[in-house]
C-alpha positions as CSV (number, residue, x, y, z in Angstrom):
1,M,12.5,3.5,20.5
2,D,15.3,1.1,21.7
3,R,18.8,2.7,21.6
4,K,20.3,-0.1,19.6
5,L,17.6,0.2,16.9
6,K,18.1,4.0,16.7
7,Q,21.8,3.4,16.1
8,F,21.1,0.7,13.6
9,L,18.9,3.1,11.7
10,V,21.5,5.8,11.5
11,V,24.3,3.4,10.5
12,A,22.0,2.0,7.7
13,E,21.3,5.4,6.4
14,T,24.9,6.8,6.6
15,G,26.6,3.5,5.6
16,N,29.4,4.4,8.0
17,V,29.7,3.5,11.7
18,T,32.0,6.4,12.5
19,L,29.8,9.0,10.9
20,A,26.7,7.6,12.6
21,A,28.4,7.7,16.0
22,E,29.4,11.4,15.4
23,A,25.8,12.2,14.3
24,M,24.4,10.7,17.5
25,N,27.2,12.1,19.7
26,V,28.3,8.6,21.0
27,S,31.5,6.7,20.7
28,Q,32.2,4.5,17.7
29,P,32.9,1.4,19.9
30,T,29.5,1.8,21.6
31,V,27.7,1.8,18.2
32,S,29.8,-1.2,17.0
33,V,29.0,-3.2,20.2
34,N,25.3,-2.4,19.9
35,L,25.2,-3.6,16.2
36,R,26.9,-6.9,17.2
37,R,24.3,-7.3,20.0
38,L,21.5,-6.8,17.5
39,E,23.0,-9.4,15.1
40,E,23.3,-11.8,18.1
41,E,19.7,-11.2,19.1
42,H,18.4,-12.0,15.7
43,G,20.9,-14.6,14.8
44,V,21.7,-13.1,11.4
45,P,24.3,-10.7,9.9
46,L,22.8,-7.3,9.3
47,F,25.7,-5.6,7.5
48,T,28.6,-6.6,5.3
49,R,31.6,-4.6,6.3
50,G,34.3,-3.2,4.0
51,S,37.0,-0.6,3.7
52,R,34.4,2.1,2.6
53,G,31.8,1.4,5.2
54,V,28.9,-1.0,5.8
55,I,26.1,-2.2,3.5
56,L,22.8,-3.8,4.6
57,T,22.4,-7.5,4.0
58,E,19.1,-9.0,2.9
59,F,18.3,-9.6,6.6
60,G,19.4,-6.0,7.4
61,R,17.1,-4.6,4.7
62,V,14.1,-6.3,6.2
63,L,14.9,-5.1,9.7
64,Y,15.6,-1.6,8.3
65,E,12.1,-1.4,6.8
66,H,10.5,-2.3,10.1
67,V,12.7,0.0,12.2
68,R,11.8,2.9,9.8
69,V,8.1,2.2,10.5
70,M,8.8,2.2,14.3
71,A,10.7,5.5,14.0
72,R,7.8,7.1,12.0
73,L,5.3,5.9,14.6
74,N,7.4,7.6,17.3
75,E,7.5,10.8,15.3
76,H,3.7,10.7,14.7
77,A,3.1,10.1,18.4
78,E,5.3,13.1,19.3
79,A,3.6,15.3,16.6
80,E,0.1,14.3,17.8
81,L,0.9,15.1,21.4
82,R,2.5,18.4,20.4
83,A,-0.6,19.3,18.3
84,M,-2.9,18.5,21.2
85,R,-0.7,20.6,23.5
86,L,-0.8,23.6,21.1
87,G,-4.4,23.2,20.2
88,S,-3.8,22.6,16.5
89,R,-6.5,22.0,14.0
90,P,-7.5,18.3,13.9
91,T,-6.7,16.4,10.7
92,L,-8.4,13.4,9.1
93,K,-5.8,11.2,7.4
94,V,-7.2,8.8,4.8
95,T,-5.6,6.4,2.3
96,C,-7.5,4.7,-0.5
97,G,-6.9,2.8,-3.7
98,F,-7.0,4.7,-7.0
99,T,-10.3,3.0,-8.1
100,W,-12.1,4.1,-5.0
101,W,-10.9,7.7,-5.1
102,E,-12.7,8.1,-8.4
103,L,-15.7,6.1,-7.5
104,G,-16.6,7.4,-4.0
105,I,-13.9,8.7,-1.8
106,R,-13.6,12.0,-3.7
107,K,-17.3,12.7,-3.1
108,S,-17.0,11.6,0.5
109,I,-14.2,14.1,1.2
110,K,-16.3,16.9,-0.3
111,D,-19.3,15.9,1.8
112,F,-17.2,15.6,4.9
113,S,-15.5,19.0,4.5
114,E,-18.9,20.6,4.1
115,L,-20.2,19.0,7.3
116,H,-16.9,19.6,9.2
117,P,-15.2,22.7,7.8
118,D,-12.9,23.0,10.9
119,I,-11.3,19.6,10.2
120,A,-8.3,19.4,7.8
121,V,-8.1,16.4,5.5
122,H,-5.1,14.6,4.1
123,V,-5.5,12.0,1.4
124,D,-3.0,9.5,0.0
125,I,-3.6,7.2,-3.0
126,S,-1.9,3.8,-2.8
127,S,-2.2,0.0,-3.4
128,S,-3.7,-2.2,-0.6
129,Y,-0.2,-3.3,0.4
130,D,1.1,0.3,0.8
131,G,-2.1,1.3,2.4
132,L,-1.8,-1.3,5.2
133,R,1.9,-0.3,5.6
134,D,0.9,3.4,6.0
135,L,-1.8,2.3,8.5
136,L,0.8,0.4,10.6
137,A,3.2,3.4,10.4
138,G,0.6,5.8,11.7
139,D,0.6,7.7,8.4
140,T,-3.1,7.2,8.0
141,A,-6.2,6.5,10.2
142,M,-7.9,4.2,7.7
143,F,-7.3,2.5,4.3
144,I,-10.2,2.0,1.9
145,G,-9.6,-0.6,-0.8
146,T,-9.4,-4.2,-1.7
147,K,-9.2,-6.9,1.0
148,V,-5.7,-8.4,1.1
149,L,-5.9,-12.2,0.9
150,H,-2.7,-13.3,2.5
151,L,-1.7,-11.2,5.6
152,N,1.1,-12.4,7.9
153,D,-1.0,-11.4,10.9
154,P,-4.7,-10.8,10.1
155,T,-5.5,-9.9,13.7
156,T,-3.5,-6.6,13.3
157,F,-6.2,-5.1,11.1
158,R,-10.0,-4.7,11.4
159,F,-11.7,-5.0,8.0
160,E,-15.3,-3.8,7.4
161,R,-16.6,-5.1,4.2
162,L,-18.7,-2.6,2.2
163,I,-19.2,-4.0,-1.3
164,S,-18.0,-6.8,-3.6
165,V,-16.8,-6.3,-7.1
166,E,-15.4,-8.2,-10.1
167,D,-12.2,-7.7,-12.0
168,G,-12.1,-7.3,-15.8
169,F,-9.3,-7.4,-18.4
170,F,-8.5,-4.0,-19.9
171,A,-6.4,-2.9,-22.9
172,R,-6.1,0.0,-25.3
173,Q,-9.1,0.5,-27.6
174,D,-7.2,-0.5,-30.7
175,H,-5.6,-3.6,-29.1
176,P,-5.4,-6.6,-31.4
177,L,-7.8,-8.5,-29.2
178,Q,-10.5,-5.8,-28.9
179,G,-13.9,-6.3,-30.5
180,K,-13.8,-10.2,-30.4
181,D,-14.7,-13.0,-28.0
182,I,-11.5,-14.3,-26.5
183,T,-10.4,-16.7,-23.7
184,Q,-7.7,-16.2,-21.1
185,A,-5.4,-18.4,-23.1
186,D,-5.4,-15.8,-25.9
187,L,-3.8,-13.3,-23.4
188,I,-0.7,-15.5,-22.7
189,D,1.3,-14.0,-25.6
190,F,0.6,-10.4,-24.4
191,P,2.4,-8.6,-21.6
192,R,0.6,-7.9,-18.4
193,V,0.7,-4.7,-16.3
194,D,0.6,-4.9,-12.5
195,V,-0.1,-1.6,-10.6
196,A,0.0,-3.2,-7.2
197,P,3.1,-5.4,-7.1
198,V,4.4,-7.0,-3.9
199,V,7.9,-5.6,-3.2
200,N,10.4,-5.8,-0.3
201,R,8.8,-3.0,1.7
202,H,5.7,-5.2,2.0
203,L,7.6,-8.0,3.8
204,G,6.1,-8.4,7.3
205,I,2.6,-7.5,6.1
206,V,2.1,-9.9,3.2
207,D,2.8,-13.7,3.5
208,K,5.0,-14.1,0.4
209,S,4.9,-17.9,0.9
210,A,1.2,-18.0,0.1
211,P,0.1,-17.9,-3.5
212,M,-0.4,-14.5,-5.0
213,T,-3.6,-15.4,-6.9
214,D,-4.7,-12.1,-8.5
215,H,-8.2,-13.3,-7.4
216,D,-7.8,-16.6,-9.4
217,H,-7.1,-15.6,-13.0
218,L,-3.8,-15.7,-14.8
219,S,-2.1,-15.9,-11.4
220,N,0.8,-17.8,-13.1
221,V,1.6,-15.0,-15.6
222,L,4.5,-12.8,-14.4
223,A,3.8,-9.2,-15.1
224,Q,6.2,-7.6,-17.6
225,Y,5.4,-4.1,-16.4
226,T,5.0,-3.2,-12.7
227,S,4.4,0.2,-11.1
228,N,2.9,1.6,-8.0
229,S,1.2,4.3,-10.1
230,M,-2.1,3.9,-11.9
231,T,-1.2,7.0,-14.0
232,S,1.9,5.3,-15.4
233,G,0.0,2.0,-15.8
234,I,-2.5,3.8,-18.0
235,S,0.3,5.2,-20.1
236,I,1.9,1.8,-20.5
237,L,-1.4,0.4,-21.7
238,Q,-1.8,3.3,-24.2
239,D,1.7,2.7,-25.6
240,S,1.8,-1.1,-25.8
241,D,-0.2,-4.3,-26.4
242,A,-0.2,-4.9,-22.6
243,Y,-3.4,-5.7,-20.6
244,L,-4.4,-4.9,-17.1
245,I,-6.6,-6.8,-14.6
246,Y,-8.6,-4.2,-12.8
247,P,-12.1,-3.7,-11.3
248,M,-14.9,-3.6,-13.9
249,A,-16.4,-0.6,-12.0
250,T,-13.7,1.6,-13.5
251,D,-14.7,0.9,-17.1
252,T,-16.1,4.4,-17.7
253,Y,-13.1,6.1,-16.2
254,L,-10.6,4.0,-18.2
255,E,-12.6,4.3,-21.4
256,A,-12.1,8.1,-21.2
257,H,-8.4,7.4,-21.4
258,G,-8.7,5.1,-24.4
259,I,-8.7,1.9,-22.4
260,K,-11.5,-0.6,-22.9
261,M,-12.6,-3.9,-21.4
262,L,-11.7,-7.0,-23.4
263,R,-14.5,-9.6,-24.0
264,V,-13.1,-12.6,-22.1
265,T,-15.6,-15.5,-22.3
266,D,-14.1,-17.8,-19.6
267,Q,-13.6,-15.2,-16.9
268,P,-14.4,-16.8,-13.5
269,K,-17.1,-15.5,-11.3
270,Q,-15.5,-13.4,-8.5
271,N,-16.3,-11.9,-5.1
272,I,-13.6,-9.4,-4.4
273,E,-14.3,-7.6,-1.2
274,I,-13.8,-3.8,-0.9
275,G,-14.0,-2.2,2.5
276,I,-12.3,-0.1,5.3
277,Y,-9.2,-1.2,7.1
278,T,-8.4,0.2,10.6
279,L,-6.0,-1.0,13.3
280,T,-7.6,-3.6,15.6
281,D,-6.0,-2.1,18.8
282,K,-6.9,1.5,18.0
283,A,-10.4,2.8,18.5
284,M,-11.8,5.1,15.8
285,T,-12.3,8.7,16.7
286,P,-15.7,10.4,16.2
287,M,-14.4,12.2,13.0
288,Q,-13.1,9.0,11.6
289,T,-16.4,7.2,12.3
290,A,-18.3,10.1,10.6
291,F,-16.1,9.8,7.5
292,S,-16.4,6.0,7.3
293,E,-20.2,6.3,7.3
294,L,-20.0,8.7,4.3
295,V,-17.7,6.3,2.5
296,S,-20.0,3.4,3.3
297,D,-22.9,5.2,1.7
298,A,-20.9,6.3,-1.4
299,L,-19.5,2.8,-2.2
300,R,-22.7,0.9,-1.4
301,A,-24.5,3.2,-3.9
302,I,-22.1,1.8,-6.6
303,E,-23.2,-1.8,-5.7
304,A,-26.8,-0.8,-5.9
305,Q,-26.4,0.5,-9.5
């Protein structure tokens, strides 16, 4: 990785140019000059400077997130080469949305491990935005989940559509609106839960200037509760009058947690695509291909039901 970017990363994490220079065993003036060059290259201030050190500006925070990804990519490349050199056990790294873990990926992992017992498996659960970020960072080989509608650069990713689903409106089983026919207008007075919010770390992946439509319903309703955890999202639903927009295919799972689908009569017809994301410029390995075929069979079985 570029020397200036390495130094920028350490300064951002220590908040002090002198400490960063000592940690990297270079002179403080060298680091200061390189930071100024970075700011000149990008045409924006990256730090605000004070008597106690330096703090990232908004521009600096965006660059920091991307440089962190670059550093992790470098670390992953070194680890992969080291593992190959030492003959380490191969590892399949997979990321998926919470919904698809319960509805197909869990079974696919079990089937894959029975067919390939010598291959280790690592699984992460995340939103589509974090899944794509992990894919870019080299933390995962593939992401299985919802197709993201507004990508800054769609050519970065390869998307294989597997199935299409529809979202429903969910709330606790004793919610005031349960058991009656309602319209979307009836939900306006109730808080919404979002378990896949767009946050600063997604800048560079998602085009924030495009409308975040929530697949066309209640897109103008700002969520009162946001979390990157479905577990906490369920807890919020259980403890409040909030509602959640989520795939209908999860109704059985959510009902086991006291969360039921609301009867919304004017819900629009949808075609939300679910599939497998990989990087366009990186060919899939045989083990990744074998796993993706199991995933395809598992999820398409849902659509056939």
